[in-house]
N, C-alpha and C positions, 0 to 999 in steps of 0.2 A: 491712476496706474494700480492695478491690483498687485499686492504683495503676496510672493508665493512662500507659503509656510514650509519650511525645512521639515522633512519626514525624521522624526525622532529614531535613532538607531536602537536596534532591539538585538538581544543575545539570549540564546537558551543555553543553560548551563546543566551539564550531567552531574547530579548531586546524588552521590553514594550515602552520605553521611559521614564520611571522614573529613579529616582534617585538610586534606590538599583540595577537595572540592569546596570547602567552606573558604580557604584562602584565595583560591584561584577567582571564584565568584565576587568575592568583596573586592580584590583589584581591579575588578571590571566596573562595579558598581561604583566604584570611587572615581572613575573617569567620566562619569555622569551618562553612563549606557543604561538602558532599561533591560532587567536580567529578570528572567523567571526560570524555575527550575524544573528539571525533569527527572524521574527516577523510575527505571524500568524493573517490573516484579517478575522473576523469573522462575520463582518458586525454589530456588536454591538460595534465597537471600538471608543472612543471619539475622536482619532486621525482623521484627513481626512477633508472632505468639510465643516463641521459644524463650524470650526474655521474661514473659510473664509467666511462664509455666514453673521455671526452675527457681530455687531459692538462692541460687549463687549470686553474689555481689548484692544482696539484698538491702545493703546501705544506699544502692545507686538507684536513682530514679528509673521506673520502667517506662522506656520511651522508644520511639522512632527515631533514630538519629538523623536520617534525611529530613524529616519534619521539623527536627530541633534545629537542624542547620538553617532550614529555611526561615524558621521563627527568629533565629538570631540576626539575620540578614534583613529580613522584612520583606520577603519575596514569596510570591505564589510559586507553589509546587505542584507539578502535575504528575501523579503517579499512575503509570500504564501496565497493565497486565500485558505481559508478552510469553505466557508460559507455553502456549501452544508453538507459536512461531519460534520459540528458542530451542525446542525439541531437534531441530536440525543442526544447530550450532553445536549442541552437546554430543549428539550421536555422530555426526559426521564433520569433524572440524578439519578443515583444509590444512590448517597449520599445526595440526596433533595436539596433544595434551601436555601440560605442564607436568610439575613433580606427581600430580594425583590426577584427579579426573578434571581438572580445570582447563578449558580450552581458550586461554586468556586472550590470545591474540584474536581468534576469530569472535570472541565474546566482544572484545572493545571495537572492534569493527562493526559487529551488528548493532551495537548500541549507538554507535556514532550515526551509522546509517539510518537507523530509526529516528534520532535525533534530527537528522536532516529532512527527513519526511514531514516532520512535526513542525520544523522551522519553515519549510515552504507552505505547509497547508495554513500556518499562521501568521504568515508576512513579517517572519523575523529575519535577522539579516547574516547572523553567523553563530558558531557552535563554540562552547567553551568546556573543556575538561581539565581536571586537576592532575593530569599526567607530568610526571617529573623524570627526566632522561636519566636512564641507569638505576631506576628505583626497582623496577620488577623485571625479572630476568627474562621473561618471555616477551610482554607485550610494550614494555618501555625502554628498549635499546635504541640506540641511535639508528641502526639499521631496520628495526622494525617499526619505529614509530611513523616514518613515511607509508608503510604497507597500510596501517590504518586509514589514512587520509586517501588513499588511492582507492582501496578496496571498498570502502563506506561510501564513495562518490563525494565526500566533503570536500576534499582538495584543499584550497588555501582558504576555505572557509571555517576550518577548524584550527582555533587558537588556544595553545597551551600557556596560559599566562606565567607559570611558575618558571618554565624553561624556554621562554620565547626569545630570549637573547641570544641561545644557544641553536637556534633552529632558523631557517629560512622565513623572511618577512611574510606574513600572511596578508590577505586582502584588507582585513579590518586596519591592519597597521599601514600598508600602503595607501588606503584611501583615507587615513587619518581619522578613522572612527574611534581609534585608540592611540595612545601615545606609546610607543614601542621603548622609549627611555624610562617609562615607568612600570614597565614589565620587568621578569626577574632572570635569573641565569641559574638556578640551582639544578643541581645534577647529583647522581649518588644515592647510596642507599640511607644515609643519615637523615634523620628528621629534625636534627636541633635547627637549622635554619627555618623550618617551617614552625617549630614551636616558639623560636623567638618572635617570629613574625606574628604569631597569634597572641604572645603577650603584648607586643606593640600596639594591635588592635583591640586589646583588653577581652580577648576570647579565653574562657577558661572552662573546664568541666567537658571538653569535647570527647569525642570517641577517642580510645586509645589507638594511635597510629598505626601500630603494627597489628590490630585485631583483625582486619580485613573484614570484607562485607559480603563473602561468598563461601557456603559449605564446600562446595567444590575443591577449594584449596585445602580443605582439612583431611589428612589421611584417614582417620576413623570414619568419617562420613562416607568418603569415596570407597573405602572397603566394604561398607554395609551397602552402598549402591551397587557395586560390582557382584557381591555376594547375591543379592536379590535377584538381578539379571540372571547370573548362573542358574541359580535355583529354579528360576521359572523358564528358562530356555529361550528369554525374548528380552530385548531391551526397551520393551515399552514400560510406560510408567503413568500414573496418575498423580494428582496434587496429593491425594491422600497418603500415597506410598512416600512421596518425599516428605511431608510432614512426620509421618511415622518414623522415618530414619533419624530424624531430629531428637527423639526422645527415647528415654527406657535403656534397659541394659538387654542387649541384642545376643542370644545364644541359639546356635544350631548345631543339635546333637547329631543330625543328619541331614542328607539332603530333602528328605521329606518334609521336613518343618521347620520353622524357627521361632523362638519365644521372645516376646518383647516384654520384658518385667519392668514395672514403675520402680522408680528408686525413691520417690518422695510423693506427697500429696498433690503436689500439682499436676505430675505426670499421672496420678491415678485418675484424677478427675478428667484429664484430657483422653485417657484411653478408655474410660467409661462410655465416651461417645462412640466407640467403635465395637461394643460388646454385641450388639446385633447382627454386626457384620462378619465376625470372626469367633472362632473357637476361643473360649477363655476360660481361666481358672483362678480360683481365689481359695485361701484357707479359711475353714470356718470354725475350726477349734481354738484358733488364736488370731491375734493381729497379723495382718502380713499384706503383701502387695497384690495386686492385681496383674494377670498377665494375659496377653493376647497371643494366639497361635496364628502364624501366616503358613499355610501350606496344608498338606494332607496327612496328617498322622495316623497311624495305626493304634490299636489297643495298647500294644507295648510301650509305644512312643508317649500316650497319655500318661501311663503310668511314670515314666521316666520323667516327664515334664512336672507331673505333681511332686516328684521327690526333689527336683531341681526347685521348685517355688517354695517347698517346704524348706529348704536351706535358707532361703533370703526372708523366711517368716520368723515372728519372735518365737516360734516353736522349735526353733533349730536346734535345740538343746534337749528336747522331749524325745521319748520313744517313738511317738507316732504324731503326725499331723493330718487331720481331716481336710480333704481337699475336694472342693466341688468343681466339676467340669461342665460347663453349657457348650455343647458343641453349636456350629454354625447353623445346624438344622433345628436347634431349640431342645433337642434331647439333652436330659440332664444326667449326669454320672456322679457317684461318689467314690473315692478313693480314701483309705486310711494308710498311709504311707511312712516309712522311715526316712527322715531327711538325709539327703547325701552329705557325705563330709566334703569339706573343700576340695581335699585332693582327687574326690570322685568325678570333680566336675572338671573335665578336661580344658586345658588351655586352648586347645583346637576348636573347641565349641564356641569360645568367645570371638566376637565379631568386633 
């Protein structure tokens, strides 16, 4: 008599790089389920090149936290580019925005939907997320969590291990693929239960729980994004636009143009890559930052920009600073300008 081999149960886990996805995935792995991770790159992710550009937290290792989580768990991580598909989520969110430009509820539904597509294409059985009831004001409330299940099409194939005991049983629990009694009943905004559990598992050096993983939840970034759309008269964007919103000091003296001024060496090196695409300026009589201009400044605007740049150069206390301007057409211009005083740079210009 031929013995039938039981098919191993497999789950795909949405791994953002945060503590919750680390713990929820660990709980299911410990029940003997084969788990692989999935991470969707929208272009708005905090993870990535910005960690390497800035000198902030230079004592911390430069890493992609989603990859770090996968390494700690010993699971394969699939990173999938969804930049183009994500446009409609950002521009036309059915459930609106959160405090800033974050369409959290639509975003979570989109990602779970994409995870289900991947699950079916790769013969996996269910989906794991690190959601905790009551933790996020928009997407993780008791009344909104079922919306994600329904609109994503995941229905009872979506398991939230950290709050499972507070939610209706899912197919993985009903079928006995996982033991519901070994799942948890976390709720609320406090991260202490997760941090205690991390200690029990021996995890440390994980990403700061309150750090978030999406720039759209950040007010300053959201303000820059809206400003860019308003100035251009269009809500179109390219990946380069999103990257440039993450770096530099953004100053808009008027609607014709915006300056992006590097704040440190890493940002200078990054903006160097855009010098052939944008009008740019830099001081030549002293050390100072590189600035990129986005827009169509006139001659008076260029002189104003030179004075602003001089203010952020090491020649700010001198009578004049020589600034070289390279137009996007390739034409070079020279200005010798008196640096603006701090009070001459209007707070209204700062984005």
